Predicted model as a PDB file, atoms N, CA, C, CB and O in Angstrom, pLDDT in the B-factor column:
MODEL        1                                                                  
ATOM      1  N   UNK A   1     139.663  20.397  15.409  1.00 56.00           N  
ATOM      2  CA  UNK A   1     139.968  19.001  15.264  1.00 56.00           C  
ATOM      3  C   UNK A   1     138.685  18.189  15.449  1.00 56.00           C  
ATOM      4  CB  UNK A   1     141.055  18.572  16.270  1.00 56.00           C  
ATOM      5  O   UNK A   1     137.917  18.425  16.381  1.00 56.00           O  
ATOM      6  N   UNK A   2     138.476  17.271  14.585  1.00 73.00           N  
ATOM      7  CA  UNK A   2     137.292  16.434  14.637  1.00 73.00           C  
ATOM      8  C   UNK A   2     137.634  15.098  15.312  1.00 73.00           C  
ATOM      9  CB  UNK A   2     136.722  16.206  13.213  1.00 73.00           C  
ATOM     10  O   UNK A   2     137.795  14.071  14.653  1.00 73.00           O  
ATOM     11  N   UNK A   3     137.739  15.146  16.631  1.00 82.00           N  
ATOM     12  CA  UNK A   3     138.143  13.952  17.375  1.00 82.00           C  
ATOM     13  C   UNK A   3     137.006  13.386  18.237  1.00 82.00           C  
ATOM     14  CB  UNK A   3     139.342  14.275  18.255  1.00 82.00           C  
ATOM     15  O   UNK A   3     137.186  12.387  18.933  1.00 82.00           O  
ATOM     16  N   UNK A   4     135.857  14.022  18.184  1.00 89.00           N  
ATOM     17  CA  UNK A   4     134.750  13.630  19.041  1.00 89.00           C  
ATOM     18  C   UNK A   4     134.353  12.186  18.920  1.00 89.00           C  
ATOM     19  CB  UNK A   4     133.587  14.465  18.752  1.00 89.00           C  
ATOM     20  O   UNK A   4     134.147  11.515  19.931  1.00 89.00           O  
ATOM     21  N   UNK A   5     134.240  11.682  17.687  1.00 92.00           N  
ATOM     22  CA  UNK A   5     133.783  10.290  17.500  1.00 92.00           C  
ATOM     23  C   UNK A   5     134.792   9.310  18.107  1.00 92.00           C  
ATOM     24  CB  UNK A   5     133.577   9.978  15.988  1.00 92.00           C  
ATOM     25  O   UNK A   5     134.396   8.367  18.792  1.00 92.00           O  
ATOM     26  N   UNK A   6     136.064   9.517  17.868  1.00 93.00           N  
ATOM     27  CA  UNK A   6     137.083   8.624  18.421  1.00 93.00           C  
ATOM     28  C   UNK A   6     137.047   8.631  19.957  1.00 93.00           C  
ATOM     29  CB  UNK A   6     138.483   9.035  17.918  1.00 93.00           C  
ATOM     30  O   UNK A   6     137.166   7.588  20.599  1.00 93.00           O  
ATOM     31  N   UNK A   7     136.886   9.802  20.514  1.00 95.00           N  
ATOM     32  CA  UNK A   7     136.832   9.926  21.981  1.00 95.00           C  
ATOM     33  C   UNK A   7     135.591   9.218  22.511  1.00 95.00           C  
ATOM     34  CB  UNK A   7     136.830  11.424  22.416  1.00 95.00           C  
ATOM     35  O   UNK A   7     135.674   8.503  23.509  1.00 95.00           O  
ATOM     36  N   UNK A   8     134.459   9.399  21.874  1.00 95.00           N  
ATOM     37  CA  UNK A   8     133.236   8.753  22.348  1.00 95.00           C  
ATOM     38  C   UNK A   8     133.321   7.231  22.260  1.00 95.00           C  
ATOM     39  CB  UNK A   8     132.042   9.249  21.547  1.00 95.00           C  
ATOM     40  O   UNK A   8     132.884   6.531  23.173  1.00 95.00           O  
ATOM     41  N   UNK A   9     133.883   6.716  21.164  1.00 95.00           N  
ATOM     42  CA  UNK A   9     134.067   5.262  21.031  1.00 95.00           C  
ATOM     43  C   UNK A   9     134.980   4.747  22.126  1.00 95.00           C  
ATOM     44  CB  UNK A   9     134.646   4.903  19.646  1.00 95.00           C  
ATOM     45  O   UNK A   9     134.694   3.729  22.756  1.00 95.00           O  
ATOM     46  N   UNK A  10     136.067   5.442  22.349  1.00 96.00           N  
ATOM     47  CA  UNK A  10     137.018   5.006  23.385  1.00 96.00           C  
ATOM     48  C   UNK A  10     136.361   5.035  24.751  1.00 96.00           C  
ATOM     49  CB  UNK A  10     138.280   5.897  23.386  1.00 96.00           C  
ATOM     50  O   UNK A  10     136.569   4.131  25.560  1.00 96.00           O  
ATOM     51  N   UNK A  11     135.571   6.061  25.015  1.00 96.00           N  
ATOM     52  CA  UNK A  11     134.889   6.162  26.297  1.00 96.00           C  
ATOM     53  C   UNK A  11     133.884   5.016  26.473  1.00 96.00           C  
ATOM     54  CB  UNK A  11     134.178   7.521  26.415  1.00 96.00           C  
ATOM     55  O   UNK A  11     133.779   4.422  27.546  1.00 96.00           O  
ATOM     56  N   UNK A  12     133.162   4.728  25.411  1.00 97.00           N  
ATOM     57  CA  UNK A  12     132.152   3.673  25.482  1.00 97.00           C  
ATOM     58  C   UNK A  12     132.762   2.279  25.674  1.00 97.00           C  
ATOM     59  CB  UNK A  12     131.309   3.690  24.223  1.00 97.00           C  
ATOM     60  O   UNK A  12     132.196   1.436  26.369  1.00 97.00           O  
ATOM     61  N   UNK A  13     133.920   2.049  25.050  1.00 96.00           N  
ATOM     62  CA  UNK A  13     134.510   0.722  25.062  1.00 96.00           C  
ATOM     63  C   UNK A  13     135.396   0.485  26.285  1.00 96.00           C  
ATOM     64  CB  UNK A  13     135.309   0.509  23.803  1.00 96.00           C  
ATOM     65  O   UNK A  13     135.305  -0.552  26.940  1.00 96.00           O  
ATOM     66  N   UNK A  14     136.259   1.467  26.582  1.00 95.00           N  
ATOM     67  CA  UNK A  14     137.263   1.264  27.628  1.00 95.00           C  
ATOM     68  C   UNK A  14     137.110   2.201  28.816  1.00 95.00           C  
ATOM     69  CB  UNK A  14     138.628   1.431  27.048  1.00 95.00           C  
ATOM     70  O   UNK A  14     137.614   1.917  29.903  1.00 95.00           O  
ATOM     71  N   UNK A  15     136.423   3.310  28.616  1.00 97.00           N  
ATOM     72  CA  UNK A  15     136.269   4.281  29.689  1.00 97.00           C  
ATOM     73  C   UNK A  15     137.311   5.376  29.583  1.00 97.00           C  
ATOM     74  CB  UNK A  15     136.364   3.597  31.044  1.00 97.00           C  
ATOM     75  O   UNK A  15     137.857   5.642  28.512  1.00 97.00           O  
ATOM     76  N   UNK A  16     137.574   6.002  30.715  1.00 97.00           N  
ATOM     77  CA  UNK A  16     138.494   7.141  30.741  1.00 97.00           C  
ATOM     78  C   UNK A  16     139.889   6.763  30.240  1.00 97.00           C  
ATOM     79  CB  UNK A  16     138.589   7.703  32.155  1.00 97.00           C  
ATOM     80  O   UNK A  16     140.535   7.556  29.555  1.00 97.00           O  
ATOM     81  N   UNK A  17     140.346   5.587  30.567  1.00 97.00           N  
ATOM     82  CA  UNK A  17     141.673   5.146  30.107  1.00 97.00           C  
ATOM     83  C   UNK A  17     141.710   5.098  28.579  1.00 97.00           C  
ATOM     84  CB  UNK A  17     142.028   3.751  30.698  1.00 97.00           C  
ATOM     85  O   UNK A  17     142.728   5.427  27.970  1.00 97.00           O  
ATOM     86  N   UNK A  18     140.608   4.691  27.966  1.00 96.00           N  
ATOM     87  CA  UNK A  18     140.531   4.651  26.505  1.00 96.00           C  
ATOM     88  C   UNK A  18     140.605   6.042  25.901  1.00 96.00           C  
ATOM     89  CB  UNK A  18     139.250   3.967  26.062  1.00 96.00           C  
ATOM     90  O   UNK A  18     141.261   6.246  24.880  1.00 96.00           O  
ATOM     91  N   UNK A  19     139.948   6.977  26.516  1.00 96.00           N  
ATOM     92  CA  UNK A  19     139.992   8.372  26.038  1.00 96.00           C  
ATOM     93  C   UNK A  19     141.410   8.900  26.134  1.00 96.00           C  
ATOM     94  CB  UNK A  19     139.024   9.277  26.854  1.00 96.00           C  
ATOM     95  O   UNK A  19     141.905   9.521  25.193  1.00 96.00           O  
ATOM     96  N   UNK A  20     142.070   8.663  27.253  1.00 97.00           N  
ATOM     97  CA  UNK A  20     143.451   9.098  27.392  1.00 97.00           C  
ATOM     98  C   UNK A  20     144.329   8.505  26.290  1.00 97.00           C  
ATOM     99  CB  UNK A  20     143.992   8.708  28.768  1.00 97.00           C  
ATOM    100  O   UNK A  20     145.170   9.190  25.708  1.00 97.00           O  
ATOM    101  N   UNK A  21     144.116   7.216  26.017  1.00 97.00           N  
ATOM    102  CA  UNK A  21     144.929   6.525  25.009  1.00 97.00           C  
ATOM    103  C   UNK A  21     144.677   7.120  23.612  1.00 97.00           C  
ATOM    104  CB  UNK A  21     144.613   5.001  25.011  1.00 97.00           C  
ATOM    105  O   UNK A  21     145.623   7.382  22.869  1.00 97.00           O  
ATOM    106  N   UNK A  22     143.414   7.330  23.265  1.00 96.00           N  
ATOM    107  CA  UNK A  22     143.078   7.902  21.953  1.00 96.00           C  
ATOM    108  C   UNK A  22     143.694   9.297  21.812  1.00 96.00           C  
ATOM    109  CB  UNK A  22     141.535   7.971  21.762  1.00 96.00           C  
ATOM    110  O   UNK A  22     144.289   9.613  20.782  1.00 96.00           O  
ATOM    111  N   UNK A  23     143.553  10.112  22.826  1.00 96.00           N  
ATOM    112  CA  UNK A  23     144.115  11.475  22.749  1.00 96.00           C  
ATOM    113  C   UNK A  23     145.634  11.436  22.639  1.00 96.00           C  
ATOM    114  CB  UNK A  23     143.702  12.302  23.982  1.00 96.00           C  
ATOM    115  O   UNK A  23     146.215  12.257  21.930  1.00 96.00           O  
ATOM    116  N   UNK A  24     146.288  10.506  23.322  1.00 97.00           N  
ATOM    117  CA  UNK A  24     147.735  10.376  23.200  1.00 97.00           C  
ATOM    118  C   UNK A  24     148.130   9.947  21.800  1.00 97.00           C  
ATOM    119  CB  UNK A  24     148.268   9.381  24.220  1.00 97.00           C  
ATOM    120  O   UNK A  24     149.098  10.464  21.243  1.00 97.00           O  
ATOM    121  N   UNK A  25     147.383   8.996  21.216  1.00 96.00           N  
ATOM    122  CA  UNK A  25     147.656   8.567  19.836  1.00 96.00           C  
ATOM    123  C   UNK A  25     147.520   9.734  18.863  1.00 96.00           C  
ATOM    124  CB  UNK A  25     146.703   7.428  19.427  1.00 96.00           C  
ATOM    125  O   UNK A  25     148.352   9.917  17.974  1.00 96.00           O  
ATOM    126  N   UNK A  26     146.466  10.517  19.041  1.00 94.00           N  
ATOM    127  CA  UNK A  26     146.274  11.669  18.148  1.00 94.00           C  
ATOM    128  C   UNK A  26     147.383  12.705  18.301  1.00 94.00           C  
ATOM    129  CB  UNK A  26     144.923  12.324  18.419  1.00 94.00           C  
ATOM    130  O   UNK A  26     147.847  13.288  17.321  1.00 94.00           O  
ATOM    131  N   UNK A  27     147.796  12.920  19.537  1.00 95.00           N  
ATOM    132  CA  UNK A  27     148.903  13.865  19.774  1.00 95.00           C  
ATOM    133  C   UNK A  27     150.194  13.347  19.142  1.00 95.00           C  
ATOM    134  CB  UNK A  27     149.109  14.095  21.294  1.00 95.00           C  
ATOM    135  O   UNK A  27     150.927  14.111  18.514  1.00 95.00           O  
ATOM    136  N   UNK A  28     150.473  12.062  19.306  1.00 97.00           N  
ATOM    137  CA  UNK A  28     151.682  11.475  18.729  1.00 97.00           C  
ATOM    138  C   UNK A  28     151.669  11.598  17.194  1.00 97.00           C  
ATOM    139  CB  UNK A  28     151.809   9.989  19.148  1.00 97.00           C  
ATOM    140  O   UNK A  28     152.683  11.927  16.579  1.00 97.00           O  
ATOM    141  N   UNK A  29     150.501  11.328  16.591  1.00 95.00           N  
ATOM    142  CA  UNK A  29     150.395  11.420  15.137  1.00 95.00           C  
ATOM    143  C   UNK A  29     150.579  12.857  14.656  1.00 95.00           C  
ATOM    144  CB  UNK A  29     149.044  10.882  14.670  1.00 95.00           C  
ATOM    145  O   UNK A  29     151.197  13.093  13.618  1.00 95.00           O  
ATOM    146  N   UNK A  30     150.043  13.815  15.412  1.00 94.00           N  
ATOM    147  CA  UNK A  30     150.232  15.225  15.050  1.00 94.00           C  
ATOM    148  C   UNK A  30     151.698  15.609  15.127  1.00 94.00           C  
ATOM    149  CB  UNK A  30     149.402  16.137  15.964  1.00 94.00           C  
ATOM    150  O   UNK A  30     152.209  16.304  14.249  1.00 94.00           O  
ATOM    151  N   UNK A  31     152.376  15.161  16.172  1.00 95.00           N  
ATOM    152  CA  UNK A  31     153.815  15.471  16.312  1.00 95.00           C  
ATOM    153  C   UNK A  31     154.627  14.880  15.177  1.00 95.00           C  
ATOM    154  CB  UNK A  31     154.350  14.949  17.649  1.00 95.00           C  
ATOM    155  O   UNK A  31     155.546  15.524  14.672  1.00 95.00           O  
ATOM    156  N   UNK A  32     154.299  13.662  14.769  1.00 96.00           N  
ATOM    157  CA  UNK A  32     155.015  13.016  13.652  1.00 96.00           C  
ATOM    158  C   UNK A  32     154.748  13.779  12.361  1.00 96.00           C  
ATOM    159  CB  UNK A  32     154.582  11.523  13.498  1.00 96.00           C  
ATOM    160  O   UNK A  32     155.675  14.058  11.601  1.00 96.00           O  
ATOM    161  N   UNK A  33     153.481  14.119  12.109  1.00 94.00           N  
ATOM    162  CA  UNK A  33     153.132  14.868  10.897  1.00 94.00           C  
ATOM    163  C   UNK A  33     153.837  16.221  10.862  1.00 94.00           C  
ATOM    164  CB  UNK A  33     151.612  15.067  10.810  1.00 94.00           C  
ATOM    165  O   UNK A  33     154.319  16.649   9.813  1.00 94.00           O  
ATOM    166  N   UNK A  34     153.894  16.883  11.996  1.00 94.00           N  
ATOM    167  CA  UNK A  34     154.580  18.178  12.065  1.00 94.00           C  
ATOM    168  C   UNK A  34     156.066  18.023  11.787  1.00 94.00           C  
ATOM    169  CB  UNK A  34     154.370  18.826  13.438  1.00 94.00           C  
ATOM    170  O   UNK A  34     156.645  18.819  11.048  1.00 94.00           O  
ATOM    171  N   UNK A  35     156.678  17.024  12.359  1.00 95.00           N  
ATOM    172  CA  UNK A  35     158.101  16.791  12.138  1.00 95.00           C  
ATOM    173  C   UNK A  35     158.390  16.512  10.660  1.00 95.00           C  
ATOM    174  CB  UNK A  35     158.587  15.622  13.003  1.00 95.00           C  
ATOM    175  O   UNK A  35     159.348  17.038  10.094  1.00 95.00           O  
ATOM    176  N   UNK A  36     157.555  15.684  10.051  1.00 95.00           N  
ATOM    177  CA  UNK A  36     157.745  15.345   8.641  1.00 95.00           C  
ATOM    178  C   UNK A  36     157.542  16.535   7.714  1.00 95.00           C  
ATOM    179  CB  UNK A  36     156.801  14.239   8.249  1.00 95.00           C  
ATOM    180  O   UNK A  36     158.125  16.592   6.631  1.00 95.00           O  
ATOM    181  N   UNK A  37     156.712  17.488   8.140  1.00 93.00           N  
ATOM    182  CA  UNK A  37     156.444  18.667   7.320  1.00 93.00           C  
ATOM    183  C   UNK A  37     157.360  19.837   7.667  1.00 93.00           C  
ATOM    184  CB  UNK A  37     154.999  19.088   7.478  1.00 93.00           C  
ATOM    185  O   UNK A  37     157.300  20.885   7.024  1.00 93.00           O  
ATOM    186  N   UNK A  38     158.204  19.664   8.678  1.00 94.00           N  
ATOM    187  CA  UNK A  38     159.137  20.722   9.041  1.00 94.00           C  
ATOM    188  C   UNK A  38     158.567  21.791   9.948  1.00 94.00           C  
ATOM    189  CB  UNK A  38     159.643  21.359   7.824  1.00 94.00           C  
ATOM    190  O   UNK A  38     159.168  22.855  10.097  1.00 94.00           O  
ATOM    191  N   UNK A  39     157.432  21.537  10.551  1.00 94.00           N  
ATOM    192  CA  UNK A  39     156.815  22.502  11.467  1.00 94.00           C  
ATOM    193  C   UNK A  39     157.259  22.214  12.884  1.00 94.00           C  
ATOM    194  CB  UNK A  39     155.274  22.458  11.368  1.00 94.00           C  
ATOM    195  O   UNK A  39     157.174  21.078  13.349  1.00 94.00           O  
ATOM    196  N   UNK A  40     157.733  23.241  13.571  1.00 93.00           N  
ATOM    197  CA  UNK A  40     158.151  23.062  14.954  1.00 93.00           C  
ATOM    198  C   UNK A  40     157.082  23.528  15.939  1.00 93.00           C  
ATOM    199  CB  UNK A  40     159.445  23.810  15.206  1.00 93.00           C  
ATOM    200  O   UNK A  40     157.116  23.156  17.112  1.00 93.00           O  
ATOM    201  N   UNK A  41     156.137  24.337  15.471  1.00 94.00           N  
ATOM    202  CA  UNK A  41     155.046  24.830  16.313  1.00 94.00           C  
ATOM    203  C   UNK A  41     153.744  24.685  15.554  1.00 94.00           C  
ATOM    204  CB  UNK A  41     155.278  26.309  16.735  1.00 94.00           C  
ATOM    205  O   UNK A  41     153.734  24.697  14.323  1.00 94.00           O  
ATOM    206  N   UNK A  42     152.638  24.549  16.281  1.00 91.00           N  
ATOM    207  CA  UNK A  42     151.333  24.418  15.638  1.00 91.00           C  
ATOM    208  C   UNK A  42     151.034  25.643  14.787  1.00 91.00           C  
ATOM    209  CB  UNK A  42     150.228  24.217  16.687  1.00 91.00           C  
ATOM    210  O   UNK A  42     150.422  25.532  13.725  1.00 91.00           O  
ATOM    211  N   UNK A  43     151.462  26.803  15.249  1.00 92.00           N  
ATOM    212  CA  UNK A  43     151.167  28.017  14.469  1.00 92.00           C  
ATOM    213  C   UNK A  43     151.932  28.063  13.149  1.00 92.00           C  
ATOM    214  CB  UNK A  43     151.500  29.256  15.289  1.00 92.00           C  
ATOM    215  O   UNK A  43     151.634  28.898  12.295  1.00 92.00           O  
ATOM    216  N   UNK A  44     152.910  27.179  12.972  1.00 91.00           N  
ATOM    217  CA  UNK A  44     153.651  27.110  11.701  1.00 91.00           C  
ATOM    218  C   UNK A  44     152.852  26.370  10.615  1.00 91.00           C  
ATOM    219  CB  UNK A  44     155.006  26.410  11.918  1.00 91.00           C  
ATOM    220  O   UNK A  44     153.204  26.443   9.438  1.00 91.00           O  
ATOM    221  N   UNK A  45     151.798  25.672  10.995  1.00 89.00           N  
ATOM    222  CA  UNK A  45     151.000  24.922  10.036  1.00 89.00           C  
ATOM    223  C   UNK A  45     150.119  25.910   9.274  1.00 89.00           C  
ATOM    224  CB  UNK A  45     150.138  23.825  10.749  1.00 89.00           C  
ATOM    225  O   UNK A  45     149.396  26.701   9.878  1.00 89.00           O  
ATOM    226  N   UNK A  46     150.184  25.858   7.961  1.00 87.00           N  
ATOM    227  CA  UNK A  46     149.342  26.724   7.139  1.00 87.00           C  
ATOM    228  C   UNK A  46     148.838  25.973   5.915  1.00 87.00           C  
ATOM    229  CB  UNK A  46     150.113  27.981   6.710  1.00 87.00           C  
ATOM    230  O   UNK A  46     149.157  24.799   5.724  1.00 87.00           O  
ATOM    231  N   UNK A  47     148.062  26.641   5.102  1.00 85.00           N  
ATOM    232  CA  UNK A  47     147.443  25.988   3.961  1.00 85.00           C  
ATOM    233  C   UNK A  47     148.442  25.534   2.911  1.00 85.00           C  
ATOM    234  CB  UNK A  47     146.454  26.904   3.336  1.00 85.00           C  
ATOM    235  O   UNK A  47     148.108  24.685   2.084  1.00 85.00           O  
ATOM    236  N   UNK A  48     149.642  26.062   2.915  1.00 84.00           N  
ATOM    237  CA  UNK A  48     150.637  25.668   1.915  1.00 84.00           C  
ATOM    238  C   UNK A  48     150.987  24.175   2.060  1.00 84.00           C  
ATOM    239  CB  UNK A  48     151.918  26.539   2.054  1.00 84.00           C  
ATOM    240  O   UNK A  48     151.470  23.559   1.110  1.00 84.00           O  
ATOM    241  N   UNK A  49     150.747  23.607   3.224  1.00 84.00           N  
ATOM    242  CA  UNK A  49     151.023  22.185   3.438  1.00 84.00           C  
ATOM    243  C   UNK A  49     150.004  21.305   2.735  1.00 84.00           C  
ATOM    244  CB  UNK A  49     151.039  21.868   4.925  1.00 84.00           C  
ATOM    245  O   UNK A  49     150.247  20.114   2.537  1.00 84.00           O  
ATOM    246  N   UNK A  50     148.867  21.875   2.355  1.00 81.00           N  
ATOM    247  CA  UNK A  50     147.802  21.110   1.731  1.00 81.00           C  
ATOM    248  C   UNK A  50     147.813  21.179   0.214  1.00 81.00           C  
ATOM    249  CB  UNK A  50     146.491  21.584   2.234  1.00 81.00           C  
ATOM    250  O   UNK A  50     147.034  20.486  -0.440  1.00 81.00           O  
ATOM    251  N   UNK A  51     148.664  21.983  -0.342  1.00 75.00           N  
ATOM    252  CA  UNK A  51     148.691  22.131  -1.787  1.00 75.00           C  
ATOM    253  C   UNK A  51     149.091  20.838  -2.453  1.00 75.00           C  
ATOM    254  CB  UNK A  51     149.637  23.241  -2.193  1.00 75.00           C  
ATOM    255  O   UNK A  51     150.055  20.194  -2.041  1.00 75.00           O  
ATOM    256  N   UNK A  52     148.372  20.460  -3.462  1.00 73.00           N  
ATOM    257  CA  UNK A  52     148.636  19.223  -4.209  1.00 73.00           C  
ATOM    258  C   UNK A  52     149.304  19.601  -5.515  1.00 73.00           C  
ATOM    259  CB  UNK A  52     147.319  18.406  -4.467  1.00 73.00           C  
ATOM    260  O   UNK A  52     148.815  20.467  -6.242  1.00 73.00           O  
ATOM    261  N   UNK A  53     150.412  18.959  -5.813  1.00 68.00           N  
ATOM    262  CA  UNK A  53     151.116  19.224  -7.051  1.00 68.00           C  
ATOM    263  C   UNK A  53     150.406  18.528  -8.196  1.00 68.00           C  
ATOM    264  CB  UNK A  53     152.579  18.770  -6.961  1.00 68.00           C  
ATOM    265  O   UNK A  53     150.044  17.356  -8.094  1.00 68.00           O  
ATOM    266  N   UNK A  54     150.214  19.239  -9.259  1.00 64.00           N  
ATOM    267  CA  UNK A  54     149.527  18.660 -10.440  1.00 64.00           C  
ATOM    268  C   UNK A  54     150.495  18.220 -11.476  1.00 64.00           C  
ATOM    269  CB  UNK A  54     148.569  19.650 -11.053  1.00 64.00           C  
ATOM    270  O   UNK A  54     150.090  17.715 -12.523  1.00 64.00           O  
TER     271      UNK A  54                                                      
ENDMDL                                                                          
END                                                                             
């Protein structure tokens, strides 16, 4: 996961509380994306979810 930049910005602007908030937002977004794609576990995510229909 490429979350380093968001974490660093949050740390610089708000401090530790900002980092916690950013990580919670990312976790919430992952959970929503998983629910919408029908995945119940992280290990259920595979490349078939990235296929684009032509």
